[in-house]
N, CA, C and O of each residue as an XYZ file, in Angstrom:
588
protein
N       8.277      3.597    131.075
C       7.801      2.892    129.894
C       8.981      2.702    128.936
O       9.874      3.544    128.842
N       8.954      1.587    128.240
C       9.979      1.256    127.250
C       9.390      1.474    125.867
O       8.197      1.262    125.650
N      10.234      1.900    124.931
C       9.775      2.160    123.565
C      10.595      1.322    122.576
O      11.544      1.828    121.977
N      10.233      0.039    122.402
C      10.968     -0.780    121.429
C      10.817     -0.200    120.024
O       9.742      0.269    119.651
N      11.895     -0.234    119.254
C      11.871      0.267    117.884
C      11.501     -0.891    116.952
O      12.331     -1.748    116.648
N      10.255     -0.898    116.510
C       9.768     -1.958    115.631
C       9.944     -1.618    114.145
O       9.459     -2.355    113.287
N      10.631     -0.514    113.831
C      10.699     -0.042    112.443
C      11.335     -1.062    111.495
O      10.981     -1.090    110.317
N      12.244     -1.883    111.963
C      12.891     -2.859    111.086
C      12.255     -4.234    111.117
O      12.744     -5.157    110.464
N      11.178     -4.385    111.859
C      10.549     -5.701    112.012
C       9.822     -6.093    110.728
O       9.042     -5.317    110.176
N      10.092     -7.306    110.270
C       9.435     -7.870    109.089
C       8.742     -9.163    109.503
O       9.393    -10.095    109.977
N       7.445     -9.222    109.329
C       6.702    -10.445    109.612
C       6.455    -11.189    108.309
O       6.229    -10.569    107.270
N       6.496    -12.520    108.361
C       6.154    -13.336    107.200
C       4.654    -13.571    107.231
O       4.138    -14.226    108.136
N       3.954    -13.032    106.234
C       2.497    -13.127    106.172
C       2.067    -13.886    104.929
O       2.772    -13.915    103.921
N       0.889    -14.503    105.025
C       0.264    -15.112    103.852
C      -1.239    -15.157    104.096
O      -1.701    -15.094    105.235
N      -1.987    -15.267    103.011
C      -3.453    -15.386    103.080
C      -3.835    -16.823    102.777
O      -3.324    -17.432    101.836
N      -4.749    -17.360    103.595
C      -5.278    -18.704    103.389
C      -6.747    -18.685    103.755
O      -7.112    -18.331    104.876
N      -7.586    -19.065    102.809
C      -9.032    -19.115    103.034
C      -9.566    -17.794    103.586
O     -10.423    -17.786    104.470
N      -9.062    -16.689    103.065
C      -9.541    -15.370    103.470
C      -8.989    -14.884    104.805
O      -9.349    -13.798    105.258
N      -8.113    -15.678    105.450
C      -7.526    -15.273    106.729
C      -6.051    -14.940    106.520
O      -5.366    -15.574    105.718
N      -5.581    -13.947    107.244
C      -4.160    -13.619    107.218
C      -3.457    -14.447    108.288
O      -3.876    -14.490    109.444
N      -2.383    -15.098    107.873
C      -1.573    -15.906    108.777
C      -0.188    -15.286    108.889
O       0.280    -14.613    107.971
N       0.454    -15.517    110.012
C       1.815    -15.054    110.243
C       2.648    -16.268    110.639
O       2.171    -17.154    111.347
N       3.894    -16.299    110.176
C       4.766    -17.405    110.547
C       5.424    -17.099    111.882
O       6.090    -16.076    112.035
N       5.234    -17.993    112.848
C       5.833    -17.848    114.164
C       7.180    -18.571    114.142
O       7.221    -19.793    114.003
N       8.285    -17.828    114.279
C       9.608    -18.458    114.181
C       9.956    -19.343    115.380
O      10.870    -20.164    115.289
N       9.258    -19.194    116.482
C       9.529    -20.014    117.661
C       8.738    -21.319    117.578
O       9.294    -22.402    117.758
N       7.435    -21.208    117.304
C       6.602    -22.413    117.189
C       6.797    -23.102    115.845
O       6.385    -24.247    115.660
N       7.430    -22.396    114.906
C       7.711    -22.899    113.557
C       6.451    -23.353    112.841
O       6.392    -24.439    112.264
N       5.431    -22.477    112.896
C       4.183    -22.775    112.200
C       3.457    -21.469    111.886
O       3.743    -20.421    112.464
N       2.508    -21.566    110.954
C       1.674    -20.433    110.583
C       0.499    -20.360    111.547
O      -0.158    -21.367    111.812
N       0.236    -19.159    112.074
C      -0.872    -18.951    113.011
C      -1.708    -17.763    112.537
O      -1.209    -16.882    111.837
N      -2.976    -17.750    112.922
C      -3.871    -16.661    112.543
C      -3.377    -15.346    113.131
O      -3.018    -15.269    114.306
N      -3.365    -14.326    112.302
C      -2.876    -13.006    112.722
C      -4.002    -12.208    113.374
O      -4.647    -11.379    112.732
N      -4.225    -12.473    114.657
C      -5.163    -11.674    115.445
C      -4.430    -10.428    115.923
O      -3.204    -10.374    115.824
N      -5.138     -9.423    116.440
C      -4.433     -8.241    116.964
C      -3.422     -8.592    118.060
O      -2.320     -8.042    118.079
N      -3.785     -9.504    118.977
C      -2.831     -9.897    120.020
C      -1.637    -10.638    119.428
O      -0.500    -10.432    119.851
N      -1.899    -11.500    118.449
C      -0.808    -12.238    117.801
C       0.140    -11.282    117.090
O       1.351    -11.507    117.072
N      -0.400    -10.223    116.509
C       0.422     -9.208    115.849
C       1.422     -8.624    116.846
O       2.611     -8.514    116.545
N       0.943     -8.253    118.024
C       1.812     -7.702    119.069
C       2.841     -8.747    119.491
O       4.023     -8.429    119.627
N       2.405     -9.997    119.701
C       3.315    -11.063    120.117
C       4.422    -11.269    119.083
O       5.592    -11.405    119.441
N       4.054    -11.291    117.805
C       5.055    -11.526    116.760
C       6.039    -10.362    116.630
O       7.222    -10.574    116.368
N       5.552     -9.144    116.813
C       6.466     -7.993    116.800
C       7.448     -8.085    117.964
O       8.635     -7.804    117.794
N       6.968     -8.473    119.142
C       7.864     -8.613    120.292
C       8.874     -9.729    120.049
O      10.054     -9.572    120.362
N       8.426    -10.853    119.496
C       9.353    -11.950    119.208
C      10.449    -11.509    118.247
O      11.628    -11.781    118.473
N      10.056    -10.829    117.178
C      11.047    -10.359    116.212
C      12.012     -9.361    116.849
O      13.209     -9.374    116.562
N      11.487     -8.505    117.707
C      12.336     -7.538    118.406
C      13.320     -8.272    119.316
O      14.503     -7.934    119.351
N      12.840     -9.267    120.046
C      13.725    -10.054    120.913
C      14.821    -10.732    120.100
O      15.993    -10.687    120.472
N      14.439    -11.359    118.993
C      15.389    -12.124    118.191
C      16.375    -11.238    117.441
O      17.580    -11.487    117.467
N      15.868    -10.208    116.774
C      16.716     -9.401    115.888
C      17.420     -8.236    116.595
O      18.614     -8.019    116.385
N      16.708     -7.503    117.409
C      17.298     -6.326    118.052
C      18.006     -6.665    119.363
O      19.101     -6.172    119.631
N      17.375     -7.505    120.171
C      17.938     -7.823    121.487
C      18.843     -9.055    121.464
O      19.565     -9.312    122.427
N      18.808     -9.815    120.371
C      19.634    -11.012    120.215
C      19.359    -12.084    121.278
O      20.263    -12.813    121.687
N      18.092    -12.166    121.718
C      17.723    -13.248    122.631
C      17.755    -14.547    121.827
O      17.252    -14.569    120.703
N      18.326    -15.628    122.355
C      18.424    -16.886    121.606
C      17.049    -17.526    121.371
O      16.282    -17.716    122.315
N      16.747    -17.851    120.135
C      15.455    -18.456    119.781
C      15.229    -19.760    120.536
O      14.094    -20.064    120.906
N      16.273    -20.529    120.771
C      16.153    -21.797    121.461
C      15.788    -21.669    122.940
O      15.461    -22.661    123.592
N      15.845    -20.443    123.464
C      15.514    -20.204    124.868
C      14.219    -19.415    125.023
O      13.970    -18.809    126.065
N      13.390    -19.430    123.965
C      12.110    -18.723    123.999
C      10.981    -19.732    123.812
O      11.052    -20.600    122.941
N       9.940    -19.614    124.633
C       8.743    -20.449    124.506
C       7.539    -19.537    124.295
O       7.484    -18.435    124.840
N       6.580    -20.001    123.505
C       5.382    -19.225    123.177
C       4.144    -20.062    123.474
O       4.049    -21.225    123.082
N       3.193    -19.440    124.181
C       1.887    -20.038    124.465
C       1.975    -21.448    125.043
O       1.446    -22.401    124.470
N       2.637    -21.565    126.162
C       2.725    -22.844    126.866
C       1.782    -22.817    128.062
O       1.491    -21.757    128.617
N       1.316    -23.980    128.444
C       0.371    -24.116    129.541
C       1.098    -24.079    130.884
O       2.158    -24.683    131.050
N       0.503    -23.353    131.843
C       0.979    -23.358    133.221
C      -0.226    -23.511    134.141
O      -1.357    -23.224    133.751
N       0.021    -23.956    135.337
C      -1.031    -24.104    136.336
C      -0.984    -22.898    137.274
O       0.012    -22.685    137.965
N      -2.063    -22.111    137.296
C      -2.175    -20.949    138.175
C      -3.286    -21.264    139.168
O      -4.470    -21.131    138.861
N      -2.881    -21.681    140.362
C      -3.877    -22.156    141.325
C      -4.539    -23.400    140.772
O      -3.863    -24.344    140.362
N      -5.866    -23.400    140.761
C      -6.618    -24.545    140.239
C      -6.886    -24.417    138.739
O      -7.473    -25.317    138.138
N      -6.464    -23.316    138.135
C      -6.773    -23.064    136.724
C      -5.571    -23.313    135.819
O      -4.423    -23.073    136.194
N      -5.865    -23.799    134.627
C      -4.847    -23.953    133.603
C      -4.867    -22.697    132.740
O      -5.913    -22.301    132.228
N      -3.695    -22.072    132.583
C      -3.557    -20.839    131.800
C      -2.451    -21.033    130.779
O      -1.710    -22.015    130.819
N      -2.353    -20.071    129.855
C      -1.288    -20.087    128.853
C      -0.569    -18.750    128.901
O      -1.192    -17.694    128.788
N       0.740    -18.803    129.069
C       1.500    -17.554    128.992
C       1.765    -17.221    127.529
O       1.722    -18.099    126.668
N       2.038    -15.951    127.255
C       2.327    -15.522    125.886
C       3.752    -15.885    125.481
O       3.963    -16.617    124.514
N       4.721    -15.372    126.220
C       6.128    -15.624    125.905
C       6.892    -15.786    127.217
O       6.658    -15.054    128.179
N       7.795    -16.740    127.242
C       8.780    -16.829    128.319
C      10.144    -16.996    127.669
O      10.333    -17.826    126.781
N      11.088    -16.186    128.134
C      12.482    -16.316    127.728
C      13.200    -16.983    128.893
O      13.061    -16.568    130.043
N      13.970    -18.022    128.580
C      14.698    -18.773    129.598
C      16.155    -18.336    129.638
O      16.676    -17.797    128.662
N      16.815    -18.572    130.782
C      18.247    -18.306    130.859
C      19.003    -19.549    130.399
O      18.387    -20.534    129.993
N      20.314    -19.510    130.459
C      21.138    -20.643    129.988
C      20.933    -21.913    130.813
O      21.218    -23.016    130.345
N      20.445    -21.757    132.025
C      20.156    -22.930    132.866
C      18.732    -23.434    132.630
O      18.257    -24.319    133.341
N      18.059    -22.871    131.633
C      16.682    -23.213    131.265
C      15.687    -22.940    132.389
O      14.701    -23.658    132.553
N      15.964    -21.891    133.155
C      15.023    -21.411    134.158
C      14.342    -20.176    133.594
O      14.986    -19.383    132.907
N      13.050    -19.993    133.868
C      12.350    -18.813    133.347
C      13.062    -17.527    133.757
O      13.341    -17.309    134.936
N      13.353    -16.680    132.772
C      14.114    -15.457    132.982
C      13.241    -14.217    132.778
O      13.302    -13.276    133.570
N      12.424    -14.214    131.708
C      11.523    -13.088    131.448
C      10.158    -13.610    131.032
O      10.042    -14.436    130.126
N       9.137    -13.120    131.701
C       7.745    -13.443    131.402
C       7.150    -12.275    130.635
O       7.288    -11.124    131.048
N       6.482    -12.567    129.510
C       5.917    -11.516    128.658
C       4.426    -11.756    128.477
O       4.003    -12.849    128.099
N       3.637    -10.731    128.750
C       2.190    -10.770    128.512
C       1.879     -9.754    127.422
O       2.166     -8.565    127.564
N       1.285    -10.240    126.327
C       0.926     -9.378    125.196
C      -0.585     -9.184    125.157
O      -1.352    -10.120    125.385
N      -0.988     -7.983    124.870
C      -2.396     -7.636    124.703
C      -2.577     -7.027    123.322
O      -1.628     -6.516    122.728
N      -3.798     -7.085    122.817
C      -4.122     -6.438    121.549
C      -3.949     -4.923    121.707
O      -4.077     -4.400    122.814
N      -3.661     -4.219    120.614
C      -3.449     -2.770    120.708
C      -4.618     -1.994    121.311
O      -4.413     -0.942    121.917
N      -5.844     -2.502    121.152
C      -6.997     -1.779    121.701
C      -7.290     -2.145    123.159
O      -8.255     -1.650    123.741
N      -6.462     -3.009    123.749
C      -6.614     -3.365    125.163
C      -5.636     -2.517    125.965
O      -4.424     -2.682    125.831
N      -6.141     -1.619    126.790
C      -5.221     -0.760    127.541
C      -4.459     -1.553    128.603
O      -4.960     -2.529    129.161
N      -3.239     -1.100    128.859
C      -2.447     -1.682    129.933
C      -2.950     -1.052    131.224
O      -2.771      0.141    131.467
N      -3.583     -1.883    132.044
C      -4.218     -1.402    133.268
C      -3.742     -2.227    134.458
O      -2.934     -3.145    134.320
N      -4.257     -1.881    135.608
C      -3.944     -2.653    136.799
C      -4.455     -4.089    136.656
O      -3.825     -5.018    137.162
N      -5.583     -4.283    135.975
C      -6.129     -5.629    135.771
C      -5.192     -6.478    134.912
O      -4.978     -7.653    135.211
N      -4.633     -5.898    133.849
C      -3.702     -6.659    133.010
C      -2.410     -6.936    133.773
O      -1.801     -7.994    133.609
N      -1.995     -5.988    134.602
C      -0.821     -6.203    135.443
C      -1.069     -7.347    136.425
O      -0.184     -8.177    136.631
N      -2.234     -7.404    137.023
C      -2.546     -8.481    137.966
C      -2.560     -9.843    137.274
O      -2.144    -10.841    137.863
N      -3.032     -9.890    136.033
C      -2.988    -11.150    135.276
C      -1.541    -11.605    135.128
O      -1.220    -12.763    135.396
N      -0.669    -10.695    134.702
C       0.732    -11.028    134.537
C       1.349    -11.461    135.870
O       2.105    -12.431    135.917
N       1.032    -10.755    136.937
C       1.614    -11.083    138.242
C       1.135    -12.439    138.765
O       1.861    -13.106    139.501
N      -0.088    -12.856    138.391
C      -0.542    -14.192    138.794
C       0.304    -15.264    138.104
O       0.587    -16.304    138.699
N       0.709    -15.021    136.862
C       1.594    -15.943    136.161
C       3.003    -15.878    136.774
O       3.677    -16.898    136.916
N       3.429    -14.668    137.130
C       4.751    -14.467    137.701
C       4.922    -15.243    139.013
O       5.997    -15.779    139.285
N       3.885    -15.298    139.803
C       3.969    -16.036    141.072
C       4.298    -17.512    140.837
O       4.955    -18.148    141.662
N       3.833    -18.050    139.702
C       4.110    -19.440    139.349
C       5.483    -19.557    138.672
O       6.262    -20.450    139.004
N       5.777    -18.665    137.732
C       6.986    -18.768    136.908
C       8.256    -18.318    137.619
O       9.332    -18.864    137.374
N       8.138    -17.325    138.498
C       9.299    -16.808    139.243
C      10.430    -16.354    138.318
O      11.574    -16.784    138.465
N      10.096    -15.475    137.360
C      11.080    -14.940    136.426
C      11.840    -13.772    137.051
O      11.356    -13.136    137.987
N      13.022    -13.497    136.529
C      13.809    -12.347    136.979
C      13.218    -11.035    136.490
O      13.333    -10.004    137.152
N      12.576    -11.085    135.309
C      11.976     -9.897    134.702
C      10.602    -10.258    134.171
O      10.315    -11.421    133.889
N       9.764     -9.253    134.040
C       8.504     -9.427    133.338
C       8.212     -8.199    132.501
O       8.664     -7.094    132.802
N       7.447     -8.417    131.445
C       7.134     -7.368    130.486
C       5.657     -7.454    130.142
O       5.116     -8.545    129.959
N       5.013     -6.305    130.055
C       3.602     -6.201    129.703
C       3.484     -5.201    128.570
O       3.963     -4.074    128.689
N       2.844     -5.601    127.453
C       2.759     -4.710    126.294
C       1.454     -4.884    125.529
O       0.868     -5.966    125.498
N       1.014     -3.786    124.912
C      -0.071     -3.846    123.939
C       0.434     -3.325    122.589
O      -0.358     -2.986    121.710
N       1.737     -3.268    122.440
C       2.358     -2.804    121.205
C       2.740     -1.342    121.243
O       3.799     -0.970    120.738
N       1.903     -0.505    121.827
C       2.238      0.915    121.929
C       2.693      1.286    123.339
O       3.471      2.222    123.516
N       2.212      0.557    124.332
C       2.657      0.748    125.710
C       3.393     -0.521    126.136
O       2.835     -1.617    126.096
N       4.637     -0.359    126.539
C       5.444     -1.500    126.962
C       6.095     -1.167    128.294
O       6.805     -0.170    128.426
N       5.841     -2.020    129.276
C       6.394     -1.841    130.609
C       7.203     -3.076    130.971
O       6.761     -4.204    130.757
N       8.379     -2.856    131.516
C       9.228     -3.956    131.949
C       9.689     -3.664    133.368
O       9.942     -2.515    133.730
N       9.793     -4.706    134.157
C      10.222     -4.531    135.546
C      11.151     -5.650    135.960
O      11.077     -6.773    135.461
N      12.023     -5.309    136.884
C      12.818     -6.298    137.572
C      11.868     -6.965    138.542
O      11.256     -6.294    139.373
N      11.736     -8.262    138.450
C      10.684     -8.970    139.182
C      11.122     -9.496    140.545
O      10.448    -10.351    141.119
N      12.218     -9.008    141.061
C      12.724     -9.523    142.332
C      11.718     -9.330    143.455
O      11.524    -10.232    144.269
N      11.076     -8.170    143.511
C      10.154     -7.869    144.612
C       8.834     -7.362    144.037
O       8.732     -6.197    143.653
N       7.816     -8.234    143.976
C       6.518     -7.869    143.402
C       5.867     -6.730    144.179
O       5.131     -5.928    143.604
N       6.131     -6.653    145.479
C       5.529     -5.607    146.298
C       6.199     -4.248    146.109
O       5.640     -3.222    146.496
N       7.381     -4.237    145.522
C       8.114     -2.990    145.300
C       8.659     -3.020    143.873
O       9.850     -3.253    143.664
N       7.790     -2.784    142.901
C       8.125     -2.947    141.482
C       9.181     -1.935    141.060
O       9.033     -0.733    141.284
N      10.256     -2.442    140.441
C      11.343     -1.597    139.930
C      11.175     -1.473    138.415
O      11.634     -2.338    137.669
N      10.518     -0.399    137.958
C      10.284     -0.186    136.531
C      11.601      0.112    135.829
O      12.491      0.752    136.389
N      11.707     -0.366    134.587
C      12.939     -0.204    133.819
C      12.690      0.718    132.627
O      11.560      0.852    132.156
N      13.762      1.352    132.145
C      13.683      2.218    130.968
C      14.150      1.516    129.702
O      13.897      1.986    128.592
N      14.837      0.384    129.874
C      15.346     -0.403    128.754
C      15.111     -1.875    129.044
O      15.008     -2.280    130.202
N      15.027     -2.672    127.990
C      14.933     -4.111    128.175
C      16.286     -4.640    128.616
O      17.318     -4.128    128.182
N      16.301     -5.652    129.468
C      17.598     -6.202    129.896
C      18.239     -7.021    128.798
O      17.552     -7.652    127.996
N      19.583     -7.008    128.767
C      20.310     -7.889    127.864
C      20.160     -9.308    128.398
O      20.115     -9.523    129.610
N      20.083    -10.273    127.487
C      19.951    -11.665    127.927
C      21.204    -12.062    128.687
O      22.305    -11.640    128.331
N      21.051    -12.861    129.721
C      22.192    -13.245    130.571
C      22.976    -14.400    129.952
O      22.806    -15.557    130.336
N      23.818    -14.076    129.010
C      24.589    -15.099    128.287
C      25.585    -15.770    129.182
O      26.316    -16.655    128.738
């Protein structure tokens, strides 16, 4: 398991019509701060500020085709060749990281073919080298972006 240090993370928040909104620096818009969105925004800030992943190589909530179904991934970080490099699945803090959540991420991974994938609910964060889905290589640290 990986333990990202979120202590320095600052989210831009505002209230509108009784709802709390957070500014998403990747989508460049205000979005409703749901529990899952909270986790996603903390991960984005960690990627940008602590890991120095380039903002221009990060996509949030884009549509992909998984079999006959249309799905949306949470975060994908691309490499310099604009190929998917890391797939990230975020869950709300009260959603446990289970085999079912792992299978959801792996169904996206089969389509995206990323080098790494990450699964988090904010308190539990797992990252793996995605080279061999049948033989998962768990990591203790997040990989540095391949500059």
